[in-house]
C-alpha positions as CSV (number, residue, x, y, z in Angstrom):
1,M,9.1,5.9,-20.1
2,K,9.1,6.5,-16.4
3,N,9.8,3.8,-13.9
4,I,7.2,4.4,-11.1
5,L,7.6,2.5,-7.9
6,F,4.6,2.0,-5.7
7,V,5.4,1.2,-2.1
8,F,2.7,0.0,0.3
9,G,2.3,-2.6,3.1
10,T,-1.1,-2.4,4.7
11,R,-4.7,-3.1,3.4
12,P,-5.8,0.5,3.5
13,E,-2.8,1.5,1.4
14,V,-3.6,-1.2,-1.2
15,I,-7.3,-0.1,-1.4
16,K,-6.3,3.5,-1.9
17,L,-3.3,2.9,-4.3
18,A,-5.0,0.2,-6.4
19,P,-7.0,2.7,-8.4
20,V,-3.8,4.7,-9.2
21,I,-1.9,1.6,-10.1
22,L,-4.6,0.4,-12.4
23,E,-4.9,3.9,-14.0
24,L,-1.1,4.1,-14.7
25,K,-1.1,0.6,-16.1
26,K,-3.5,1.8,-18.8
27,Y,-0.5,3.6,-20.3
28,P,2.3,1.1,-20.7
29,D,4.0,3.4,-23.2
30,K,4.3,6.1,-20.5
31,Y,4.9,4.1,-17.3
32,N,6.7,1.0,-16.2
33,V,4.8,0.3,-12.9
34,I,6.7,-1.6,-10.2
35,V,4.6,-2.7,-7.3
36,C,6.4,-3.3,-4.0
37,N,4.7,-4.7,-0.9
38,T,6.6,-4.4,2.4
39,E,4.0,-6.8,3.8
40,Q,3.6,-4.7,6.9
41,Q,0.2,-6.5,7.0
42,K,1.1,-9.5,5.0
43,E,-2.1,-11.5,4.7
44,L,-4.4,-8.5,4.6
45,S,-2.4,-6.6,1.9
46,N,-2.0,-9.6,-0.4
47,Q,-5.7,-10.6,0.0
48,T,-6.8,-7.1,-1.0
49,L,-4.4,-7.0,-4.0
50,E,-6.1,-10.1,-5.4
51,Y,-9.5,-8.5,-5.2
52,F,-8.2,-5.7,-7.6
53,G,-6.6,-8.3,-9.9
54,L,-3.1,-7.1,-8.9
55,K,0.0,-8.8,-7.7
56,A,3.1,-7.3,-6.2
57,D,6.3,-7.5,-8.2
58,L,8.3,-7.4,-4.9
59,N,7.3,-8.9,-1.6
60,L,9.7,-7.8,1.2
61,D,8.3,-9.8,4.2
62,C,9.4,-7.2,6.7
63,M,7.3,-8.2,9.7
64,K,8.0,-10.6,12.6
65,P,6.1,-11.0,15.8
66,N,6.3,-8.3,18.5
67,Q,8.6,-5.9,16.8
68,S,9.1,-2.4,18.2
69,L,8.5,0.5,15.9
70,L,12.3,1.0,15.6
71,E,12.7,-2.6,14.6
72,V,10.0,-2.3,12.0
73,Q,11.5,0.9,10.5
74,T,15.0,-0.6,10.4
75,R,13.8,-3.8,8.6
76,I,11.7,-1.9,6.0
77,L,14.5,0.7,5.3
78,N,17.1,-2.1,4.8
79,A,14.8,-4.0,2.5
80,L,13.9,-0.9,0.4
81,D,17.6,0.0,0.1
82,K,18.1,-3.3,-1.8
83,V,15.1,-2.5,-4.0
84,F,16.6,0.9,-5.0
85,D,19.9,-0.9,-5.6
86,S,18.2,-3.2,-8.1
87,Y,16.0,-0.8,-10.0
88,K,16.3,2.6,-11.6
89,I,13.4,4.5,-10.2
90,D,12.2,7.8,-11.5
91,A,9.5,8.4,-8.8
92,T,8.1,6.7,-5.8
93,I,4.4,6.8,-4.9
94,V,3.3,6.3,-1.3
95,Q,-0.1,6.7,0.4
96,G,-1.2,7.8,3.8
97,D,0.7,7.6,7.1
98,T,2.0,4.2,7.9
99,M,5.6,3.1,8.7
100,T,5.8,1.8,5.2
101,V,4.9,5.3,3.9
102,L,7.6,7.0,5.9
103,C,10.3,4.4,5.0
104,G,9.3,4.6,1.3
105,A,9.7,8.4,1.4
106,L,13.0,8.4,3.3
107,A,14.5,5.7,1.1
108,S,13.6,7.7,-2.0
109,Y,14.7,11.0,-0.5
110,Y,18.2,9.6,0.5
111,R,18.7,8.8,-3.2
112,K,17.2,12.1,-4.4
113,I,14.3,10.3,-6.1
114,P,11.0,12.3,-6.2
115,V,8.3,11.2,-3.8
116,Y,4.6,11.5,-4.7
117,H,2.4,11.4,-1.6
118,V,-1.2,10.3,-2.1
119,E,-3.6,11.5,0.7
120,A,-1.3,14.3,1.8
121,G,-2.2,17.0,4.3
122,L,-4.3,15.1,6.8
123,R,-3.5,16.5,10.3
124,S,-4.6,16.3,13.9
125,Y,-1.5,18.3,15.1
126,D,-1.3,16.0,18.1
127,I,1.8,13.9,17.7
128,Y,0.3,11.1,19.9
129,E,-3.2,11.1,18.3
130,P,-3.0,9.1,16.2
131,F,0.3,7.5,17.2
132,P,2.7,7.2,15.4
133,E,0.9,8.1,12.2
134,E,0.6,11.9,12.8
135,V,4.4,12.3,12.8
136,M,4.9,9.9,9.9
137,R,2.6,11.8,7.6
138,Q,4.2,15.2,8.6
139,M,7.7,13.9,7.9
140,T,6.6,12.4,4.6
141,T,5.3,15.9,3.6
142,R,8.7,17.4,4.1
143,V,10.3,15.3,1.4
144,A,7.4,14.9,-1.0
145,E,7.8,16.5,-4.4
146,I,4.1,16.3,-5.1
147,N,1.3,16.2,-2.5
148,F,-2.0,14.8,-3.6
149,A,-4.4,16.4,-1.1
150,P,-7.9,14.9,-0.8
151,T,-9.6,18.1,0.2
152,E,-9.2,21.9,0.3
153,K,-8.8,21.7,4.1
154,N,-5.8,19.4,3.5
155,R,-4.4,21.8,1.0
156,L,-4.7,24.7,3.5
157,A,-2.9,22.7,6.2
158,L,0.0,22.1,3.8
159,L,0.2,25.7,2.8
160,S,0.3,26.7,6.5
161,E,3.3,24.5,6.9
162,G,5.2,26.3,4.2
163,I,4.6,23.7,1.4
164,K,4.7,25.5,-2.0
165,D,1.4,25.8,-3.7
166,E,2.7,24.3,-6.9
167,K,3.6,21.1,-5.0
168,I,0.0,20.6,-3.9
169,H,-2.9,19.2,-5.9
170,V,-6.5,18.7,-4.6
171,V,-7.7,15.5,-6.2
172,G,-10.2,13.9,-3.8
173,N,-9.6,10.6,-2.0
174,T,-8.9,7.5,-4.1
175,V,-10.8,5.4,-1.6
176,I,-14.0,6.6,-3.3
177,D,-12.6,5.4,-6.7
178,A,-12.1,2.0,-5.1
179,L,-15.7,1.8,-4.0
180,F,-16.8,2.3,-7.6
181,C,-14.8,-0.8,-8.6
182,L,-17.3,-2.9,-6.9
183,S,-19.7,-4.8,-9.2
184,S,-23.1,-6.1,-8.5
185,E,-21.7,-9.6,-8.9
186,T,-19.2,-8.8,-6.2
187,M,-21.9,-7.6,-3.8
188,A,-23.9,-10.7,-4.5
189,M,-20.9,-12.8,-3.7
190,A,-20.5,-10.9,-0.4
191,K,-24.2,-11.5,0.5
192,D,-23.6,-15.3,-0.1
193,Y,-20.5,-15.1,2.1
194,F,-22.4,-13.9,5.1
195,N,-25.4,-16.2,4.5
196,N,-23.0,-19.1,4.6
197,L,-21.8,-17.9,8.0
198,N,-25.4,-17.6,9.2
199,I,-25.0,-13.9,9.8
200,N,-28.2,-12.0,9.1
201,V,-27.3,-8.8,7.4
202,D,-30.4,-6.7,7.8
203,E,-31.6,-3.4,9.2
204,R,-30.4,-4.2,12.7
205,L,-26.7,-4.7,11.9
206,V,-24.0,-2.9,13.8
207,L,-20.4,-2.9,12.4
208,I,-17.5,-2.4,14.8
209,T,-13.8,-2.1,14.1
210,A,-11.1,-1.3,16.7
211,H,-7.4,-1.7,16.3
212,R,-5.5,1.6,16.6
213,R,-2.4,1.6,18.7
214,E,-3.5,4.6,20.9
215,N,-6.6,2.6,21.9
216,H,-4.6,-0.3,23.4
217,G,-4.6,-0.7,27.2
218,E,-7.2,1.0,29.3
219,R,-9.0,2.6,26.3
220,I,-9.9,-0.7,24.7
221,D,-11.3,-1.8,28.1
222,R,-13.6,1.3,28.1
223,I,-14.6,0.7,24.5
224,L,-15.5,-2.9,25.3
225,D,-17.4,-1.9,28.4
226,A,-19.6,0.3,26.2
227,I,-20.0,-2.4,23.5
228,E,-20.9,-5.0,26.0
229,Y,-23.6,-2.8,27.4
230,L,-25.0,-2.2,23.9
231,V,-24.9,-5.9,23.1
232,K,-26.9,-6.8,26.2
233,K,-29.5,-4.0,25.7
234,Y,-30.0,-4.5,22.0
235,S,-30.1,-8.3,21.9
236,D,-32.2,-8.1,18.7
237,H,-29.4,-6.4,16.9
238,T,-26.4,-8.3,15.3
239,F,-23.0,-6.9,16.2
240,V,-20.3,-7.9,13.7
241,I,-16.7,-7.3,14.6
242,P,-13.9,-8.2,12.2
243,V,-11.1,-8.7,14.8
244,H,-7.7,-7.3,14.1
245,P,-4.9,-9.9,14.5
246,N,-2.9,-7.8,17.0
247,P,-3.0,-9.8,20.2
248,N,-3.4,-6.5,22.3
249,V,-6.8,-6.2,20.6
250,K,-7.8,-9.7,19.7
251,N,-7.4,-11.4,23.0
252,K,-9.4,-8.7,24.9
253,I,-12.2,-8.7,22.3
254,Y,-12.6,-12.5,22.4
255,S,-12.5,-12.7,26.2
256,R,-15.2,-10.1,26.6
257,L,-17.6,-10.7,23.7
258,E,-17.2,-14.3,22.5
259,G,-20.0,-15.6,24.6
260,Y,-22.8,-13.5,23.2
261,S,-25.0,-15.0,20.6
262,N,-25.7,-11.7,18.8
263,V,-22.0,-10.9,18.5
264,K,-20.2,-12.3,15.4
265,L,-16.4,-12.2,15.8
266,L,-14.7,-12.7,12.4
267,S,-11.3,-12.8,11.0
268,P,-10.3,-9.7,9.1
269,L,-12.5,-9.4,6.0
270,D,-11.7,-9.1,2.4
271,Y,-12.4,-5.6,1.1
272,P,-15.7,-6.2,-0.7
273,Y,-17.1,-8.0,2.3
274,L,-16.3,-5.1,4.6
275,V,-17.9,-2.7,2.1
276,Y,-21.0,-4.9,2.0
277,L,-21.4,-4.5,5.8
278,M,-20.8,-0.8,5.6
279,K,-23.5,-0.5,2.9
280,N,-26.0,-2.3,5.0
281,A,-25.1,-1.3,8.6
282,K,-27.5,0.7,10.8
283,L,-24.5,2.0,12.8
284,I,-20.7,1.9,12.6
285,L,-18.4,2.2,15.5
286,T,-14.8,2.5,14.4
287,D,-11.3,3.9,15.0
288,S,-10.4,3.3,11.4
289,G,-9.4,6.2,9.1
290,G,-10.6,4.6,5.8
291,I,-14.1,3.7,7.2
292,Q,-14.6,7.4,8.1
293,E,-14.2,8.2,4.4
294,E,-16.2,5.3,3.0
295,A,-19.2,5.2,5.2
296,P,-20.6,8.6,4.1
297,S,-21.1,7.1,0.6
298,F,-23.7,4.8,2.1
299,G,-25.3,7.3,4.5
300,C,-24.4,5.2,7.6
301,P,-24.1,7.0,10.9
302,T,-20.5,6.6,12.2
303,L,-19.1,7.0,15.7
304,V,-15.4,7.6,15.6
305,M,-13.7,6.1,18.6
306,R,-10.8,8.5,18.6
307,Y,-10.1,11.8,20.5
308,E,-8.6,13.5,17.4
309,T,-9.3,12.9,13.8
310,E,-7.4,14.1,10.7
311,R,-10.6,13.6,8.8
312,Q,-12.5,16.6,10.2
313,E,-14.5,17.1,7.0
314,G,-16.7,14.2,8.0
315,I,-17.3,15.7,11.4
316,D,-18.1,19.1,9.9
317,A,-20.5,17.5,7.3
318,G,-22.3,15.7,10.1
319,V,-21.7,12.3,8.7
320,S,-19.6,11.1,11.7
321,I,-19.3,12.0,15.4
322,L,-16.1,12.0,17.5
323,V,-16.6,10.0,20.7
324,G,-13.1,8.8,21.7
325,A,-13.0,6.0,24.1
326,D,-15.6,7.7,26.3
327,Y,-18.0,5.1,27.7
328,E,-20.9,7.6,28.1
329,K,-20.5,9.1,24.6
330,I,-20.3,5.8,22.9
331,V,-23.4,4.5,24.7
332,N,-25.5,7.6,24.5
333,Y,-24.9,8.3,20.8
334,S,-25.4,4.6,20.0
335,E,-28.6,4.4,21.9
336,N,-30.0,7.4,20.0
337,I,-29.5,5.5,16.7
338,L,-30.2,2.0,17.7
339,S,-33.5,2.9,19.4
340,K,-34.8,4.1,16.0
341,G,-35.5,2.3,12.7
342,R,-32.7,2.2,10.2
343,S,-34.5,4.4,7.7
344,E,-34.9,7.1,10.3
345,T,-31.2,7.5,10.8
346,R,-29.8,7.4,7.3
347,L,-27.7,10.4,6.4
348,K,-28.4,12.5,3.3
349,A,-25.1,14.4,3.3
350,Q,-22.8,14.2,0.3
351,N,-19.5,12.4,0.8
352,P,-17.0,15.2,1.4
353,Y,-14.0,13.1,0.4
354,G,-14.4,12.7,-3.4
355,D,-16.3,11.7,-6.5
356,G,-14.5,8.7,-7.8
357,T,-12.2,10.5,-10.3
358,S,-9.1,10.9,-8.1
359,A,-6.9,8.3,-9.8
360,K,-7.5,9.9,-13.2
361,K,-6.6,13.3,-11.9
362,I,-3.4,11.9,-10.3
363,E,-2.3,10.3,-13.6
364,E,-2.9,13.5,-15.5
365,I,-0.7,15.4,-13.1
366,I,2.1,12.8,-13.1
367,S,2.1,12.8,-16.9
368,R,2.9,16.5,-16.9
369,V,5.8,16.3,-14.5
């Protein structure tokens, strides 16, 4: 039996690793699954774990207010060092490009424990877009024993960096697996949730998320300028914004948009509630990576408020458009969609990121190692 340690800390990591955790737990004779939450996003990660019926075996409580990146890294590495002292680990599984991912990979590497990297090979090749995630995922690649790449494009990126072909497996993106976990009862529960908040989820719904570190400062001001213009012009549309708790984002969003009756500012949403909004939205404005992958499954036009994206497949497939923090682009592309009926703007393209069988493929590969 192999002792497999899953290390995560943010909500997106939970969403994308939960299908793999659940798949490995189907085989208790093969794997002893140890779930470790650094709690990089404490409330969001634990909330999402509950949705999947999971609970962390280890909670590291690594965050405190206003930490620098160096402080965060130091706290997570020190905490993980104690985990590896306490458990015999045969392999560590990490996902994506967060500080937790890099620390999980480094802590394993320092002890010569194999690292399996889920969602490997995403690249913008600009070390400040996204910051600091681009560097974190590249560094994780260097120490990973197995790279689970979502797409062929990701595989080619890894090959170009000198990663051996036998260390790369194209398996799709596990975020699509997570979508298939949603039951009709869960969607009915989500509908009731928004009804109770008096939020009308209909064909004139706009979903907006903005939180990335590179969009802090002047960029968030330009984004909010564009959103405020759209809110005023399309007063018959409802703009729903789950507000990230980071004060660099939260305070500005509330000060600019709180007074509009057609803007609904919410606390961060539980995973199925966010999916329900994506499924029903007429337009999505986001700087999130996960939403870029999920929205195509629902045919929803998505404007990506970033200047670089490591998810180029969606751009190439025409399911999303890169608009950065450019006021004119955000306004012009949004107007083109919002001026039409929802049925006229639905996308027919197939989701380029997976078919919902990624976790099964990952388990089959791990079982052969």
